[in-house]
C-alpha positions as CSV (number, residue, x, y, z in Angstrom):
1,X,-13.4,20.1,-4.6
2,X,-14.0,18.0,-7.7
3,X,-10.4,16.6,-7.6
4,X,-10.8,15.8,-3.9
5,X,-14.0,13.9,-4.7
6,X,-12.3,12.1,-7.6
7,X,-9.3,11.2,-5.4
8,X,-11.7,10.0,-2.7
9,X,-13.7,7.9,-5.2
10,X,-10.5,6.3,-6.6
11,X,-9.1,5.5,-3.2
12,X,-12.5,4.1,-2.2
13,X,-12.4,1.6,-5.1
14,X,-8.9,0.6,-4.2
15,X,-9.8,0.5,-0.5
16,X,-12.9,-1.6,-1.0
17,X,-11.0,-3.9,-3.3
18,X,-8.3,-4.2,-0.6
19,X,-10.8,-5.1,2.0
20,X,-12.2,-7.8,-0.3
21,X,-8.6,-9.0,-1.0
22,X,-7.9,-9.1,2.7
23,X,-11.1,-11.0,3.5
24,X,-10.5,-13.5,0.6
25,X,-6.9,-14.1,1.6
26,X,-7.7,-14.6,5.2
27,X,-10.6,-16.9,4.4
28,X,-8.3,-18.9,2.1
29,X,-5.9,-19.4,5.0
30,X,-8.7,-20.4,7.4
31,X,-10.2,-23.0,5.0
32,X,-6.7,-24.4,4.1
33,X,-5.7,-24.6,7.7
34,X,-8.9,-26.5,8.7
35,X,-8.9,-28.7,5.6
36,X,-5.3,-29.9,5.6
37,X,-3.2,-31.5,8.2
38,X,-0.7,-29.1,10.0
39,X,2.1,-30.9,8.2
40,X,0.6,-30.4,4.7
41,X,-0.5,-26.8,5.5
42,X,3.0,-26.0,6.8
43,X,4.6,-27.6,3.7
44,X,2.3,-25.7,1.3
45,X,2.9,-22.4,3.1
46,X,6.7,-22.8,3.1
47,X,6.8,-23.4,-0.7
48,X,4.3,-20.7,-1.4
49,X,6.3,-18.2,0.7
50,X,9.5,-19.1,-1.2
51,X,7.6,-18.7,-4.5
52,X,6.4,-15.3,-3.4
53,X,10.0,-14.3,-2.6
54,X,10.8,-14.8,-6.3
55,X,8.3,-12.2,-7.5
56,X,10.7,-9.2,-7.3
57,X,13.3,-11.1,-9.3
58,X,10.8,-12.1,-12.0
59,X,9.2,-8.7,-12.5
60,X,12.6,-7.1,-11.8
61,X,11.2,-3.8,-10.5
62,X,9.8,-2.9,-13.9
63,X,6.3,-2.3,-12.6
64,X,7.6,0.5,-10.3
65,X,10.1,1.7,-12.9
66,X,7.1,2.4,-15.2
67,X,5.4,4.5,-12.6
68,X,8.6,6.5,-12.2
69,X,9.4,6.9,-15.9
70,X,5.8,7.8,-17.0
71,X,5.5,10.2,-14.0
72,X,8.7,12.0,-15.2
73,X,8.5,11.6,-19.0
74,X,4.8,11.3,-19.8
75,X,4.0,9.7,-23.1
76,X,7.7,9.7,-24.0
77,X,8.1,6.9,-21.5
78,X,6.5,4.4,-23.9
79,X,10.0,3.9,-25.3
80,X,10.7,1.9,-22.1
81,X,7.8,-0.5,-22.5
82,X,8.8,-3.2,-25.1
83,X,12.3,-3.6,-23.9
84,X,11.3,-3.8,-20.3
85,X,8.6,-6.4,-21.0
86,X,11.3,-8.4,-22.7
87,X,13.4,-8.2,-19.5
88,X,10.5,-9.3,-17.4
89,X,9.8,-12.3,-19.7
90,X,13.4,-13.4,-19.6
91,X,13.7,-13.0,-15.8
92,X,10.5,-14.9,-15.3
93,X,11.6,-17.8,-17.5
94,X,14.8,-18.1,-15.5
95,X,13.0,-18.1,-12.2
96,X,10.5,-20.7,-13.4
97,X,13.3,-22.9,-14.7
98,X,15.1,-22.7,-11.3
99,X,11.8,-23.7,-9.6
100,X,11.4,-26.7,-11.8
101,X,15.0,-27.8,-11.2
102,X,14.6,-27.3,-7.5
103,X,11.5,-29.5,-7.5
104,X,13.3,-32.2,-9.6
105,X,16.1,-32.2,-7.1
106,X,13.6,-33.1,-4.4
107,X,12.0,-36.1,-6.0
108,X,12.8,-38.3,-3.0
109,X,10.0,-36.4,-1.3
110,X,7.1,-36.5,-3.9
111,X,4.7,-34.2,-2.1
112,X,7.4,-31.5,-1.6
113,X,8.6,-31.9,-5.2
114,X,5.1,-31.8,-6.5
115,X,4.3,-28.6,-4.6
116,X,7.4,-26.9,-6.0
117,X,6.7,-27.8,-9.6
118,X,2.9,-27.2,-9.5
119,X,3.3,-23.7,-8.1
120,X,5.7,-22.6,-10.9
121,X,3.0,-20.8,-12.9
122,X,2.4,-18.6,-9.9
123,X,5.8,-17.0,-10.6
124,X,4.7,-15.7,-14.0
125,X,1.3,-14.6,-12.8
126,X,2.9,-12.6,-10.0
127,X,5.2,-10.8,-12.4
128,X,2.7,-9.9,-15.1
129,X,-0.1,-8.9,-12.8
130,X,2.3,-6.4,-11.2
131,X,3.0,-5.0,-14.7
132,X,-0.7,-4.9,-15.6
133,X,-1.7,-3.1,-12.3
134,X,0.9,-0.4,-13.0
135,X,-0.3,-0.1,-16.5
136,X,-3.9,0.4,-15.4
137,X,-2.9,2.7,-12.7
138,X,-1.1,5.0,-15.1
139,X,-4.3,5.2,-17.1
140,X,-6.2,6.1,-14.0
141,X,-8.3,3.0,-14.4
142,X,-8.6,2.4,-10.7
143,X,-11.8,0.3,-11.0
144,X,-9.9,-2.1,-13.2
145,X,-6.9,-2.1,-10.8
146,X,-9.3,-3.1,-8.0
147,X,-10.9,-5.8,-10.1
148,X,-7.6,-7.3,-11.2
149,X,-6.0,-7.4,-7.8
150,X,-9.1,-9.1,-6.4
151,X,-9.7,-11.7,-9.1
152,X,-6.9,-14.2,-8.2
153,X,-7.9,-14.2,-4.6
154,X,-11.4,-15.1,-5.5
155,X,-10.1,-17.9,-7.6
156,X,-8.0,-19.2,-4.8
157,X,-10.8,-19.1,-2.3
158,X,-12.9,-21.1,-4.8
159,X,-10.1,-23.7,-5.0
160,X,-9.8,-24.1,-1.2
161,X,-13.5,-24.3,-0.7
162,X,-13.7,-27.1,-3.2
163,X,-10.7,-28.7,-1.4
164,X,-12.4,-28.5,2.0
165,X,-15.8,-29.7,0.6
166,X,-14.5,-32.7,-1.4
167,X,-11.5,-33.6,0.8
168,X,-8.8,-33.2,-1.8
169,X,-5.1,-33.3,-1.1
170,X,-2.5,-30.5,-0.8
171,X,-1.3,-31.3,-4.4
172,X,-4.8,-30.7,-5.7
173,X,-4.7,-27.3,-4.0
174,X,-1.4,-26.5,-5.7
175,X,-2.9,-27.6,-9.0
176,X,-5.8,-25.2,-8.5
177,X,-3.5,-22.4,-7.6
178,X,-1.6,-23.1,-10.9
179,X,-4.7,-22.9,-13.0
180,X,-5.8,-19.7,-11.4
181,X,-2.2,-18.4,-12.1
182,X,-2.6,-19.2,-15.8
183,X,-5.9,-17.4,-16.0
184,X,-4.4,-14.4,-14.2
185,X,-1.4,-14.4,-16.5
186,X,-3.7,-14.4,-19.6
187,X,-5.7,-11.4,-18.3
188,X,-2.6,-9.5,-17.4
189,X,-1.0,-10.0,-20.8
190,X,-4.2,-8.7,-22.5
191,X,-4.2,-5.6,-20.3
192,X,-0.6,-4.9,-21.4
193,X,-1.5,-5.0,-25.1
194,X,-2.3,-1.2,-25.5
195,X,1.0,-0.4,-23.8
196,X,2.9,-2.6,-26.2
197,X,1.3,-0.7,-29.0
198,X,1.7,2.7,-27.3
199,X,-2.0,3.6,-27.6
200,X,-2.9,4.7,-24.2
201,X,-4.1,8.0,-22.7
202,X,-2.2,8.6,-19.5
203,X,-3.8,10.1,-16.4
204,X,-2.5,13.6,-15.8
205,X,-1.0,14.0,-19.3
206,X,-2.4,15.3,-22.6
207,X,-3.8,12.9,-25.2
208,X,-2.1,12.0,-28.4
209,X,0.4,9.6,-29.8
210,X,3.8,9.3,-28.0
211,X,6.6,11.3,-29.5
212,X,9.2,9.1,-31.4
213,X,12.0,8.3,-29.0
214,X,14.7,5.6,-29.1
215,X,14.4,2.8,-26.5
216,X,16.7,3.0,-23.5
217,X,19.9,1.0,-23.5
218,X,19.7,-2.2,-21.4
219,X,22.3,-0.9,-19.1
220,X,20.1,2.1,-18.3
221,X,17.1,-0.1,-18.0
222,X,18.7,-2.4,-15.5
223,X,20.3,0.5,-13.5
224,X,16.8,2.1,-13.3
225,X,15.0,-1.1,-12.3
226,X,17.6,-2.4,-9.9
227,X,16.6,-0.2,-6.9
228,X,13.0,-1.2,-7.3
229,X,13.8,-4.9,-7.6
230,X,16.1,-4.9,-4.6
231,X,13.6,-2.8,-2.6
232,X,10.8,-5.2,-3.3
233,X,13.0,-8.2,-2.6
234,X,14.1,-6.8,0.8
235,X,10.4,-6.0,1.6
236,X,9.3,-9.5,0.9
237,X,12.2,-11.0,2.9
238,X,10.5,-9.4,5.9
239,X,7.2,-10.8,5.0
240,X,8.0,-14.4,3.9
241,X,11.4,-15.4,5.1
242,X,10.3,-16.1,8.7
243,X,7.9,-18.7,7.4
244,X,10.7,-20.2,5.2
245,X,13.1,-20.3,8.2
246,X,10.4,-21.9,10.4
247,X,9.6,-24.6,7.8
248,X,13.2,-25.4,6.9
249,X,14.8,-25.3,10.4
250,X,12.0,-25.8,13.0
251,X,9.6,-28.0,11.1
252,X,6.4,-28.0,9.1
253,X,4.2,-27.7,12.2
254,X,6.1,-24.6,13.2
255,X,5.8,-23.2,9.7
256,X,2.0,-23.6,10.0
257,X,1.9,-21.9,13.3
258,X,4.0,-19.0,12.1
259,X,2.2,-18.6,8.8
260,X,-1.2,-18.0,10.4
261,X,-0.3,-14.7,12.2
262,X,2.0,-13.7,9.3
263,X,-0.9,-14.1,6.9
264,X,-2.9,-11.6,9.0
265,X,0.1,-9.2,8.9
266,X,0.5,-9.6,5.2
267,X,-3.1,-8.6,4.7
268,X,-2.7,-5.6,6.9
269,X,0.6,-4.5,5.3
270,X,-1.2,-4.3,1.9
271,X,-3.0,-1.2,3.1
272,X,0.0,1.2,3.0
273,X,1.1,-0.5,-0.3
274,X,-2.2,0.3,-1.9
275,X,-2.1,3.9,-0.7
276,X,1.5,4.6,-1.7
277,X,2.3,2.2,-4.6
278,X,-1.1,1.8,-6.3
279,X,-2.3,5.4,-6.0
280,X,0.2,8.0,-4.9
281,X,3.6,6.8,-6.3
282,X,3.2,8.3,-9.8
283,X,1.8,11.5,-8.2
284,X,4.7,11.7,-5.7
285,X,7.1,11.5,-8.7
286,X,5.4,14.5,-10.3
287,X,5.3,16.5,-7.0
288,X,8.9,15.8,-6.3
289,X,9.8,17.6,-9.6
290,X,7.2,20.4,-9.6
291,X,5.6,20.9,-6.2
292,X,7.6,20.9,-3.0
293,X,4.6,22.1,-1.1
294,X,2.7,18.9,-1.9
295,X,5.7,16.8,-0.8
296,X,5.7,18.6,2.6
297,X,1.9,18.1,2.8
298,X,2.3,14.4,2.1
299,X,5.0,14.2,4.8
300,X,3.0,15.9,7.5
301,X,-0.4,14.4,6.8
302,X,0.7,11.0,5.5
303,X,3.1,10.1,8.3
304,X,0.9,11.2,11.1
305,X,-2.2,9.6,9.6
306,X,-0.4,6.3,8.8
307,X,1.1,5.9,12.3
308,X,-2.2,6.6,14.0
309,X,-4.0,4.2,11.7
310,X,-1.3,1.6,12.3
311,X,-1.7,1.9,16.1
312,X,-5.5,1.5,15.9
313,X,-5.2,-1.5,13.6
314,X,-2.5,-3.1,15.8
315,X,-4.8,-3.0,18.8
316,X,-7.7,-4.4,16.8
317,X,-5.5,-7.2,15.4
318,X,-4.1,-8.1,18.8
319,X,-7.5,-8.2,20.6
320,X,-9.3,-9.8,17.7
321,X,-6.6,-12.3,16.9
322,X,-6.3,-13.6,20.5
323,X,-10.0,-14.5,20.4
324,X,-10.4,-15.3,16.7
325,X,-7.4,-17.5,15.8
326,X,-8.4,-20.6,17.9
327,X,-12.1,-20.3,16.9
328,X,-11.4,-19.8,13.1
329,X,-8.3,-21.9,12.6
330,X,-9.0,-24.5,15.3
331,X,-7.5,-25.1,18.7
332,X,-4.4,-26.7,17.2
333,X,-3.4,-23.1,16.2
334,X,-3.8,-21.7,19.7
335,X,0.0,-21.4,19.9
336,X,-0.1,-18.9,17.1
337,X,-1.8,-16.3,19.4
338,X,1.4,-15.3,21.3
339,X,3.2,-14.9,18.0
340,X,0.5,-12.6,16.7
341,X,0.6,-10.5,19.9
342,X,4.3,-9.8,19.3
343,X,3.9,-9.3,15.6
344,X,1.1,-6.7,16.0
345,X,3.7,-4.3,17.5
346,X,5.3,-4.1,14.1
347,X,2.1,-2.7,12.4
348,X,2.4,1.0,13.2
349,X,6.1,0.8,12.5
350,X,5.4,-0.6,9.0
351,X,2.7,2.0,8.3
352,X,5.0,4.9,9.3
353,X,7.9,3.5,7.4
354,X,5.8,3.1,4.2
355,X,4.7,6.8,4.5
356,X,8.2,8.3,4.9
357,X,9.9,5.9,2.5
358,X,7.4,7.0,-0.3
359,X,9.0,10.4,-0.3
360,X,12.4,9.1,-1.3
361,X,11.8,9.5,-5.1
362,X,15.0,10.8,-6.8
363,X,17.5,8.3,-8.2
364,X,20.0,9.0,-5.4
365,X,17.3,8.8,-2.8
366,X,16.0,5.6,-4.2
367,X,19.4,4.0,-3.8
368,X,19.6,5.3,-0.2
369,X,16.1,3.8,0.3
370,X,17.3,0.4,-1.1
371,X,20.4,0.6,1.1
372,X,18.2,1.1,4.2
373,X,15.9,-1.7,3.2
374,X,19.0,-3.9,2.7
375,X,20.1,-2.8,6.2
376,X,16.7,-3.7,7.6
377,X,16.9,-7.1,5.9
378,X,20.3,-7.7,7.4
379,X,19.0,-6.8,10.8
380,X,16.2,-9.2,10.3
381,X,18.4,-12.1,9.2
382,X,20.8,-11.4,12.1
383,X,17.9,-11.2,14.6
384,X,16.4,-14.5,13.2
385,X,19.8,-16.2,13.5
386,X,20.2,-15.1,17.1
387,X,16.6,-15.4,18.4
388,X,15.1,-18.3,16.5
389,X,17.5,-21.1,17.8
390,X,17.0,-19.9,21.3
391,X,13.4,-18.8,21.5
392,X,11.8,-20.6,18.6
393,X,8.8,-19.0,16.9
394,X,8.6,-16.2,19.6
395,X,12.1,-15.3,18.8
396,X,11.3,-15.2,15.1
397,X,8.4,-12.9,15.8
398,X,10.5,-10.6,18.0
399,X,13.1,-10.5,15.2
400,X,10.4,-9.1,12.9
401,X,9.6,-6.3,15.3
402,X,13.3,-5.4,15.7
403,X,13.8,-5.2,11.9
404,X,10.6,-3.0,11.4
405,X,11.8,-0.6,14.1
406,X,15.3,-0.4,12.6
407,X,13.8,0.3,9.1
408,X,11.4,3.0,10.4
409,X,14.3,4.8,12.1
410,X,16.5,4.6,9.0
411,X,13.8,5.9,6.7
412,X,12.8,8.7,9.1
413,X,16.3,10.0,9.4
414,X,16.8,9.9,5.7
415,X,13.6,11.9,4.9
416,X,14.4,14.4,7.6
417,X,17.9,14.9,6.2
418,X,17.4,14.7,2.4
419,X,13.7,15.7,1.8
420,X,12.3,18.1,4.3
421,X,15.5,19.5,5.8
422,X,15.3,23.2,6.3
423,X,11.7,23.4,5.1
424,X,8.8,24.9,7.1
425,X,6.2,22.2,7.4
426,X,2.6,23.3,6.8
427,X,0.4,23.9,9.9
428,X,-2.8,21.9,10.3
429,X,-4.7,25.1,9.6
430,X,-2.9,25.5,6.3
431,X,-3.6,21.9,5.5
432,X,-7.3,22.3,6.0
433,X,-7.3,25.4,3.9
434,X,-5.4,23.6,1.1
435,X,-7.9,20.7,1.2
436,X,-10.8,23.2,0.8
437,X,-9.3,24.6,-2.3
438,X,-9.6,21.1,-3.8
439,X,-6.0,20.1,-4.0
440,X,-5.9,21.8,-7.4
441,X,-2.3,21.0,-8.2
442,X,-2.7,17.3,-7.4
443,X,-4.3,16.9,-10.8
């Protein structure tokens, strides 16, 4: 039972951290919405959403590639580290340059241009904190993971509290976000130092220096990282693109109204990402190679549990949001309530999709996973193009639900066909017996 208790403790730290992140992110949105005009809030959220969309390009999937390679190769995977950090640095620099040029091209609108340029450091912070979290996760340093993912949100909430108290402008908010990003970047780089030197003891592997191995070719590095980069990009399209579309085609007020319920959904969607990408991903990589029984257990327990949890959370979000949004954000955001009611339907679909998608671990399965995510993104874009001009923000919300349903169906079919096909799933009695034995082969 010791390994069960250890897993529970680690997940508890991540869970408590995620609760704190969720509360901080939500409080940030509330204070910003009440401190800024709807126009400024909508402008800020539109640019921030676009900046967030650049994160997968900047980190280029290397954070998830590390989890895969270290899960498969153990200490030998240190040969990937230096070259992949170089790729992330170059990709981040290119994205930051593009952001600066985009801002300079918009100088006719000083506030919009200022937001785009001031938020450039967030690009680098997003990329390197993702690397640092993967690095800490591979060490089993889950307390440090929890602290690092919480720290930027605490900084941001301090910025918006000062803004609301002193009455600063939206550009001051962007400057504060930039300063927090610089601090986050510095901490993340320091956390990556031991990996650069190859002096880290990995969780689940024996201690000792890594065996000498030649670094991978860049072609292999890119081919390995591409599915993770594209998968993350397609994921974030579903999270942020609706706000970008609302801001660019409907107006800044509409972007503000849409960003409020989407901020709630973003916080909720972090739950399955914590479970499967910050705790179980490296383990699933090991199980896929050595323990089919654990994969079947993860399919049975994980999928059922996540769908049930998603349904419960969806009801809580719908009921609580209908009452809470006007009270917290102000009556000017009452029109966000119908949007949230529609979007809440997507929560159990996202939870279920995250569970089954996590089982697609081999190289061929990863490319299938990316193809399905791309298909879901195309469904989303098509649904937005059809529904938004006709039904406005409600159409954009409905497009989100349609895309989530399509993605869940695609992932479920893939896992049934390529992962658990022909296998006898463990009964719930067998599952309880396995848990009593302490999940000994999960170590």
